[in-house]
N, CA, C and O atoms as CSV, one atom per row, in Angstrom:
chain,resi,resn,atom,element,x,y,z
A,1,MET,N,N,61.860,296.195,-11.459
A,1,MET,CA,C,61.300,296.045,-10.154
A,1,MET,C,C,62.370,295.345,-9.217
A,1,MET,O,O,63.082,294.427,-9.625
A,2,SER,N,N,62.426,295.840,-7.956
A,2,SER,CA,C,63.443,295.287,-7.048
A,2,SER,C,C,62.800,294.163,-6.219
A,2,SER,O,O,61.614,294.176,-5.891
A,3,SER,N,N,63.631,293.235,-5.920
A,3,SER,CA,C,63.138,292.098,-5.119
A,3,SER,C,C,63.317,292.365,-3.669
A,3,SER,O,O,64.262,293.063,-3.302
A,4,THR,N,N,62.477,291.859,-2.820
A,4,THR,CA,C,62.550,292.097,-1.383
A,4,THR,C,C,63.515,291.041,-0.809
A,4,THR,O,O,63.401,289.850,-1.101
A,5,PRO,N,N,64.469,291.513,0.016
A,5,PRO,CA,C,65.381,290.504,0.661
A,5,PRO,C,C,64.646,289.631,1.592
A,5,PRO,O,O,63.713,290.072,2.263
A,6,LYS,N,N,65.036,288.406,1.654
A,6,LYS,CA,C,64.441,287.438,2.556
A,6,LYS,C,C,65.275,287.208,3.739
A,6,LYS,O,O,66.500,287.314,3.676
A,7,ALA,N,N,64.633,286.884,4.855
A,7,ALA,CA,C,65.378,286.598,6.122
A,7,ALA,C,C,64.815,285.239,6.721
A,7,ALA,O,O,63.636,284.913,6.579
A,8,ASP,N,N,65.691,284.523,7.360
A,8,ASP,CA,C,65.172,283.310,8.020
A,8,ASP,C,C,64.394,283.629,9.303
A,8,ASP,O,O,63.399,282.988,9.642
A,9,VAL,N,N,64.902,284.658,9.999
A,9,VAL,CA,C,64.228,285.005,11.276
A,9,VAL,C,C,64.438,286.464,11.526
A,9,VAL,O,O,65.496,286.998,11.194
A,10,VAL,N,N,63.481,287.119,12.091
A,10,VAL,CA,C,63.590,288.530,12.434
A,10,VAL,C,C,63.149,288.674,13.910
A,10,VAL,O,O,62.088,288.187,14.299
A,11,GLY,N,N,63.972,289.340,14.704
A,11,GLY,CA,C,63.617,289.508,16.105
A,11,GLY,C,C,63.081,290.955,16.385
A,11,GLY,O,O,63.754,291.951,16.121
A,12,VAL,N,N,61.886,291.004,16.910
A,12,VAL,CA,C,61.303,292.297,17.177
A,12,VAL,C,C,60.813,292.226,18.631
A,12,VAL,O,O,60.103,291.292,19.003
A,13,GLY,N,N,61.187,293.192,19.430
A,13,GLY,CA,C,60.699,293.189,20.815
A,13,GLY,C,C,61.752,293.745,21.730
A,13,GLY,O,O,62.533,294.616,21.344
A,14,LEU,N,N,61.775,293.244,22.933
A,14,LEU,CA,C,62.712,293.688,23.938
A,14,LEU,C,C,64.119,293.206,23.606
A,14,LEU,O,O,64.341,292.026,23.334
A,15,ASN,N,N,65.055,294.135,23.633
A,15,ASN,CA,C,66.442,293.834,23.519
A,15,ASN,C,C,67.175,294.705,24.507
A,15,ASN,O,O,66.811,295.865,24.702
A,16,ALA,N,N,68.224,294.155,25.149
A,16,ALA,CA,C,68.848,294.882,26.198
A,16,ALA,C,C,70.319,294.483,26.258
A,16,ALA,O,O,70.778,293.671,25.455
A,17,THR,N,N,71.025,295.030,27.172
A,17,THR,CA,C,72.398,294.626,27.407
A,17,THR,C,C,72.516,294.139,28.863
A,17,THR,O,O,71.853,294.664,29.757
A,18,ASP,N,N,73.347,293.155,29.076
A,18,ASP,CA,C,73.646,292.660,30.428
A,18,ASP,C,C,74.963,293.170,30.818
A,18,ASP,O,O,75.901,293.096,30.024
A,19,THR,N,N,75.104,293.697,32.019
A,19,THR,CA,C,76.380,294.150,32.600
A,19,THR,C,C,76.823,293.165,33.583
A,19,THR,O,O,76.183,292.995,34.620
A,20,LEU,N,N,77.955,292.462,33.296
A,20,LEU,CA,C,78.513,291.475,34.165
A,20,LEU,C,C,79.703,292.098,34.948
A,20,LEU,O,O,80.654,292.595,34.345
A,21,ILE,N,N,79.633,292.062,36.265
A,21,ILE,CA,C,80.640,292.688,37.129
A,21,ILE,C,C,81.180,291.547,38.103
A,21,ILE,O,O,80.470,291.138,39.021
A,22,PRO,N,N,82.362,291.085,37.891
A,22,PRO,CA,C,82.915,290.069,38.801
A,22,PRO,C,C,83.338,290.721,40.138
A,22,PRO,O,O,83.971,291.777,40.141
A,23,VAL,N,N,82.983,290.082,41.269
A,23,VAL,CA,C,83.351,290.597,42.584
A,23,VAL,C,C,83.970,289.463,43.336
A,23,VAL,O,O,83.703,288.295,43.052
A,24,HIS,N,N,84.808,289.802,44.309
A,24,HIS,CA,C,85.498,288.746,45.156
A,24,HIS,C,C,84.535,287.988,46.062
A,24,HIS,O,O,84.745,286.806,46.335
A,25,HIS,N,N,83.469,288.662,46.535
A,25,HIS,CA,C,82.544,288.003,47.397
A,25,HIS,C,C,81.171,288.659,47.218
A,25,HIS,O,O,81.090,289.810,46.788
A,26,TYR,N,N,80.108,287.948,47.539
A,26,TYR,CA,C,78.788,288.504,47.451
A,26,TYR,C,C,78.613,289.501,48.565
A,26,TYR,O,O,78.785,289.153,49.734
A,27,PRO,N,N,78.260,290.786,48.226
A,27,PRO,CA,C,78.164,291.779,49.347
A,27,PRO,C,C,76.895,291.635,50.156
A,27,PRO,O,O,75.864,291.227,49.621
A,28,PRO,N,N,76.947,291.951,51.395
A,28,PRO,CA,C,75.756,291.951,52.245
A,28,PRO,C,C,74.764,293.015,51.697
A,28,PRO,O,O,75.135,293.960,51.000
A,29,ALA,N,N,73.473,292.789,52.064
A,29,ALA,CA,C,72.464,293.747,51.681
A,29,ALA,C,C,72.748,295.169,52.124
A,29,ALA,O,O,73.115,295.376,53.281
A,30,GLY,N,N,72.592,296.166,51.249
A,30,GLY,CA,C,72.807,297.562,51.587
A,30,GLY,C,C,74.290,297.980,51.652
A,30,GLY,O,O,74.587,299.101,52.064
A,31,SER,N,N,75.189,297.130,51.268
A,31,SER,CA,C,76.628,297.492,51.376
A,31,SER,C,C,77.181,297.709,49.958
A,31,SER,O,O,76.474,297.507,48.971
A,32,LYS,N,N,78.389,298.100,49.876
A,32,LYS,CA,C,79.114,298.409,48.627
A,32,LYS,C,C,80.369,297.506,48.562
A,32,LYS,O,O,80.954,297.122,49.575
A,33,VAL,N,N,80.721,297.211,47.373
A,33,VAL,CA,C,81.984,296.448,47.175
A,33,VAL,C,C,82.686,296.944,45.924
A,33,VAL,O,O,82.044,297.226,44.912
A,34,GLU,N,N,83.985,297.049,45.996
A,34,GLU,CA,C,84.818,297.539,44.826
A,34,GLU,C,C,84.886,296.466,43.773
A,34,GLU,O,O,84.887,295.266,44.048
A,35,PHE,N,N,84.946,296.968,42.528
A,35,PHE,CA,C,85.219,296.061,41.404
A,35,PHE,C,C,86.170,296.720,40.415
A,35,PHE,O,O,86.258,297.946,40.340
A,36,ARG,N,N,86.880,295.888,39.655
A,36,ARG,CA,C,87.862,296.369,38.766
A,36,ARG,C,C,87.466,296.379,37.247
A,36,ARG,O,O,88.046,297.096,36.432
A,37,SER,N,N,86.482,295.570,36.941
A,37,SER,CA,C,86.124,295.520,35.555
A,37,SER,C,C,84.645,295.213,35.408
A,37,SER,O,O,84.026,294.644,36.307
A,38,ALA,N,N,84.082,295.592,34.267
A,38,ALA,CA,C,82.695,295.292,33.946
A,38,ALA,C,C,82.588,294.943,32.443
A,38,ALA,O,O,83.232,295.569,31.602
A,39,ASN,N,N,81.777,293.952,32.139
A,39,ASN,CA,C,81.601,293.570,30.685
A,39,ASN,C,C,80.184,293.859,30.313
A,39,ASN,O,O,79.268,293.404,30.998
A,40,VAL,N,N,79.968,294.574,29.289
A,40,VAL,CA,C,78.637,294.798,28.725
A,40,VAL,C,C,78.424,293.837,27.581
A,40,VAL,O,O,79.160,293.891,26.596
A,41,LEU,N,N,77.459,292.970,27.674
A,41,LEU,CA,C,77.155,291.961,26.690
A,41,LEU,C,C,75.716,292.068,26.201
A,41,LEU,O,O,74.843,292.546,26.926
A,42,PRO,N,N,75.458,291.606,24.921
A,42,PRO,CA,C,74.110,291.605,24.412
A,42,PRO,C,C,73.258,290.666,25.187
A,42,PRO,O,O,73.728,289.609,25.608
A,43,GLY,N,N,72.010,291.013,25.393
A,43,GLY,CA,C,71.114,290.116,26.141
A,43,GLY,C,C,69.667,290.522,25.876
A,43,GLY,O,O,69.372,291.209,24.898
A,44,GLY,N,N,68.803,290.101,26.729
A,44,GLY,CA,C,67.367,290.369,26.575
A,44,GLY,C,C,66.672,289.241,25.953
A,44,GLY,O,O,67.311,288.309,25.464
A,45,GLN,N,N,65.321,289.283,25.947
A,45,GLN,CA,C,64.486,288.214,25.416
A,45,GLN,C,C,64.664,287.964,23.938
A,45,GLN,O,O,64.672,286.805,23.524
A,46,VAL,N,N,64.806,288.991,23.121
A,46,VAL,CA,C,64.932,288.766,21.683
A,46,VAL,C,C,66.284,288.144,21.393
A,46,VAL,O,O,66.350,287.170,20.644
A,47,ALA,N,N,67.366,288.668,21.955
A,47,ALA,CA,C,68.660,288.118,21.754
A,47,ALA,C,C,68.743,286.654,22.151
A,47,ALA,O,O,69.345,285.849,21.441
A,48,THR,N,N,68.150,286.311,23.267
A,48,THR,CA,C,68.152,284.972,23.777
A,48,THR,C,C,67.361,284.036,22.839
A,48,THR,O,O,67.804,282.929,22.530
A,49,ALA,N,N,66.124,284.532,22.373
A,49,ALA,CA,C,65.319,283.739,21.477
A,49,ALA,C,C,65.984,283.504,20.126
A,49,ALA,O,O,65.881,282.402,19.587
A,50,ILE,N,N,66.655,284.488,19.567
A,50,ILE,CA,C,67.379,284.356,18.326
A,50,ILE,C,C,68.494,283.319,18.476
A,50,ILE,O,O,68.687,282.472,17.604
A,51,PHE,N,N,69.226,283.395,19.594
A,51,PHE,CA,C,70.343,282.455,19.824
A,51,PHE,C,C,69.772,281.028,19.912
A,51,PHE,O,O,70.335,280.112,19.313
A,52,ILE,N,N,68.674,280.823,20.642
A,52,ILE,CA,C,68.120,279.493,20.707
A,52,ILE,C,C,67.582,278.980,19.372
A,52,ILE,O,O,67.708,277.801,19.042
A,53,TYR,N,N,66.981,279.895,18.617
A,53,TYR,CA,C,66.505,279.483,17.295
A,53,TYR,C,C,67.660,279.016,16.432
A,53,TYR,O,O,67.585,277.936,15.846
A,54,PHE,N,N,68.744,279.810,16.334
A,54,PHE,CA,C,69.849,279.387,15.509
A,54,PHE,C,C,70.468,278.094,16.008
A,54,PHE,O,O,70.863,277.252,15.202
A,55,GLY,N,N,70.561,277.918,17.322
A,55,GLY,CA,C,71.056,276.639,17.847
A,55,GLY,C,C,70.230,275.436,17.492
A,55,GLY,O,O,70.730,274.366,17.146
A,56,ALA,N,N,68.861,275.677,17.599
A,56,ALA,CA,C,67.945,274.540,17.329
A,56,ALA,C,C,67.847,274.239,15.843
A,56,ALA,O,O,67.564,273.087,15.513
A,57,THR,N,N,68.047,275.137,14.947
A,57,THR,CA,C,67.927,274.851,13.518
A,57,THR,C,C,69.288,274.663,12.790
A,57,THR,O,O,69.342,274.543,11.566
A,58,ALA,N,N,70.351,274.642,13.565
A,58,ALA,CA,C,71.694,274.425,12.927
A,58,ALA,C,C,71.793,273.075,12.255
A,58,ALA,O,O,71.325,272.078,12.806
A,59,HIS,N,N,72.366,273.020,11.125
A,59,HIS,CA,C,72.687,271.744,10.451
A,59,HIS,C,C,74.150,271.493,10.412
A,59,HIS,O,O,74.900,272.357,9.957
A,60,LEU,N,N,74.601,270.364,10.862
A,60,LEU,CA,C,76.006,269.993,10.803
A,60,LEU,C,C,76.271,268.979,9.723
A,60,LEU,O,O,75.461,268.083,9.487
A,61,PRO,N,N,77.393,269.115,9.072
A,61,PRO,CA,C,77.737,268.136,8.054
A,61,PRO,C,C,78.041,266.780,8.657
A,61,PRO,O,O,78.453,266.706,9.815
A,62,GLN,N,N,77.856,265.728,7.923
A,62,GLN,CA,C,78.280,264.393,8.395
A,62,GLN,C,C,79.749,264.326,8.505
A,62,GLN,O,O,80.460,264.807,7.623
A,63,ILE,N,N,80.243,263.736,9.577
A,63,ILE,CA,C,81.649,263.563,9.744
A,63,ILE,C,C,82.033,262.078,9.566
A,63,ILE,O,O,81.500,261.228,10.279
A,64,GLN,N,N,82.891,261.768,8.689
A,64,GLN,CA,C,83.330,260.428,8.482
A,64,GLN,C,C,84.433,260.085,9.461
A,64,GLN,O,O,85.420,260.810,9.579
A,65,LEU,N,N,84.266,259.006,10.142
A,65,LEU,CA,C,85.323,258.595,11.151
A,65,LEU,C,C,86.239,257.579,10.528
A,65,LEU,O,O,85.789,256.588,9.955
A,66,ASN,N,N,87.564,257.832,10.643
A,66,ASN,CA,C,88.605,256.936,10.136
A,66,ASN,C,C,88.830,255.938,11.285
A,66,ASN,O,O,89.603,256.212,12.203
A,67,TRP,N,N,88.172,254.817,11.232
A,67,TRP,CA,C,88.295,253.831,12.313
A,67,TRP,C,C,89.671,253.270,12.625
A,67,TRP,O,O,90.068,253.146,13.783
A,68,PRO,N,N,90.402,252.928,11.537
A,68,PRO,CA,C,91.775,252.431,11.832
A,68,PRO,C,C,92.664,253.456,12.535
A,68,PRO,O,O,93.400,253.115,13.462
A,69,ALA,N,N,92.595,254.699,12.096
A,69,ALA,CA,C,93.417,255.742,12.769
A,69,ALA,C,C,92.907,255.968,14.211
A,69,ALA,O,O,93.712,256.135,15.127
A,70,ALA,N,N,91.582,255.975,14.411
A,70,ALA,CA,C,91.039,256.176,15.778
A,70,ALA,C,C,91.484,255.065,16.669
A,70,ALA,O,O,91.907,255.315,17.798
A,71,LEU,N,N,91.405,253.838,16.203
A,71,LEU,CA,C,91.827,252.698,17.008
A,71,LEU,C,C,93.328,252.665,17.322
A,71,LEU,O,O,93.764,252.313,18.418
A,72,ALA,N,N,94.088,253.053,16.291
A,72,ALA,CA,C,95.581,253.170,16.513
A,72,ALA,C,C,95.902,254.267,17.552
A,72,ALA,O,O,96.746,254.074,18.427
A,73,LEU,N,N,95.239,255.377,17.443
A,73,LEU,CA,C,95.492,256.433,18.441
A,73,LEU,C,C,95.058,256.066,19.785
A,73,LEU,O,O,95.743,256.394,20.754
A,74,SER,N,N,93.905,255.369,19.926
A,74,SER,CA,C,93.491,254.936,21.243
A,74,SER,C,C,94.432,253.894,21.803
A,74,SER,O,O,94.740,253.961,22.993
A,75,ALA,N,N,94.916,252.924,21.022
A,75,ALA,CA,C,95.834,251.996,21.455
A,75,ALA,C,C,97.198,252.578,21.931
A,75,ALA,O,O,97.780,252.140,22.923
A,76,ALA,N,N,97.655,253.569,21.178
A,76,ALA,CA,C,98.862,254.274,21.529
A,76,ALA,C,C,98.729,255.036,22.821
A,76,ALA,O,O,99.648,255.040,23.640
A,77,SER,N,N,97.561,255.701,23.021
A,77,SER,CA,C,97.347,256.401,24.286
A,77,SER,C,C,97.316,255.467,25.464
A,77,SER,O,O,97.904,255.762,26.504
A,78,LEU,N,N,96.629,254.321,25.321
A,78,LEU,CA,C,96.583,253.342,26.377
A,78,LEU,C,C,97.963,252.783,26.659
A,78,LEU,O,O,98.305,252.608,27.829
A,79,ALA,N,N,98.772,252.494,25.655
A,79,ALA,CA,C,100.053,251.953,25.868
A,79,ALA,C,C,100.949,252.937,26.646
A,79,ALA,O,O,101.676,252.557,27.565
A,80,LEU,N,N,100.863,254.267,26.221
A,80,LEU,CA,C,101.672,255.240,26.908
A,80,LEU,C,C,101.222,255.419,28.366
A,80,LEU,O,O,102.049,255.686,29.238
A,81,LEU,N,N,99.903,255.272,28.636
A,81,LEU,CA,C,99.414,255.354,29.981
A,81,LEU,C,C,99.927,254.215,30.821
A,81,LEU,O,O,100.330,254.415,31.967
A,82,LEU,N,N,99.915,252.947,30.229
A,82,LEU,CA,C,100.443,251.796,30.964
A,82,LEU,C,C,101.931,251.832,31.192
A,82,LEU,O,O,102.411,251.387,32.234
A,83,LEU,N,N,102.693,252.372,30.204
A,83,LEU,CA,C,104.128,252.457,30.353
A,83,LEU,C,C,104.602,253.589,31.165
A,83,LEU,O,O,105.546,253.425,31.938
A,84,CYS,N,N,103.984,254.783,31.036
A,84,CYS,CA,C,104.510,255.953,31.753
A,84,CYS,C,C,103.790,256.168,33.083
A,84,CYS,O,O,104.341,256.855,33.943
A,85,GLY,N,N,102.615,255.633,33.300
A,85,GLY,CA,C,101.899,255.820,34.521
A,85,GLY,C,C,102.643,255.389,35.783
A,85,GLY,O,O,102.731,256.146,36.749
A,86,PRO,N,N,103.185,254.146,35.766
A,86,PRO,CA,C,103.926,253.660,36.930
A,86,PRO,C,C,105.205,254.523,37.234
A,86,PRO,O,O,105.544,254.790,38.387
A,87,THR,N,N,105.855,254.918,36.178
A,87,THR,CA,C,107.064,255.759,36.335
A,87,THR,C,C,106.680,257.110,36.915
A,87,THR,O,O,107.339,257.584,37.840
A,88,LEU,N,N,105.679,257.715,36.422
A,88,LEU,CA,C,105.142,258.985,36.949
A,88,LEU,C,C,104.773,258.844,38.434
A,88,LEU,O,O,105.071,259.703,39.264
A,89,HIS,N,N,104.122,257.737,38.718
A,89,HIS,CA,C,103.710,257.514,40.135
A,89,HIS,C,C,104.942,257.359,41.042
A,89,HIS,O,O,104.979,257.930,42.132
A,90,ARG,N,N,105.933,256.605,40.606
A,90,ARG,CA,C,107.166,256.420,41.418
A,90,ARG,C,C,107.862,257.792,41.614
A,90,ARG,O,O,108.327,258.105,42.710
A,91,THR,N,N,107.924,258.594,40.545
A,91,THR,CA,C,108.640,259.878,40.543
A,91,THR,C,C,107.927,260.888,41.426
A,91,THR,O,O,108.572,261.572,42.221
A,92,THR,N,N,106.652,260.992,41.305
A,92,THR,CA,C,105.930,262.085,42.015
A,92,THR,C,C,105.201,261.658,43.304
A,92,THR,O,O,104.834,262.503,44.122
A,93,ARG,N,N,104.990,260.302,43.482
A,93,ARG,CA,C,104.266,259.771,44.652
A,93,ARG,C,C,102.898,260.476,44.811
A,93,ARG,O,O,102.429,260.725,45.922
A,94,PHE,N,N,102.263,260.794,43.618
A,94,PHE,CA,C,100.995,261.437,43.626
A,94,PHE,C,C,99.967,260.408,44.034
A,94,PHE,O,O,99.923,259.313,43.474
A,95,HIS,N,N,99.132,260.751,45.012
A,95,HIS,CA,C,98.079,259.778,45.434
A,95,HIS,C,C,96.707,260.306,45.040
A,95,HIS,O,O,95.696,259.652,45.298
């Protein structure tokens, strides 16, 4: 006897594609505008619902923080900012 495969979620319903066309400016009503590229991407209610489901049920592993290394890196960044910042300001006169 064969076993039935199991699934966490199955999407049934409307599925579509979204066509994204970048333009230089929003065209006035009833006019035309040229474009150079178009991207066809998955979309629709089912695709969006599946994406939200996976995002809501995702499990992340615990990340252990190495506090001494994090503090040393933060201190080194602050020291470099304090040492190099005035020199950079004098050189570039950035306001």
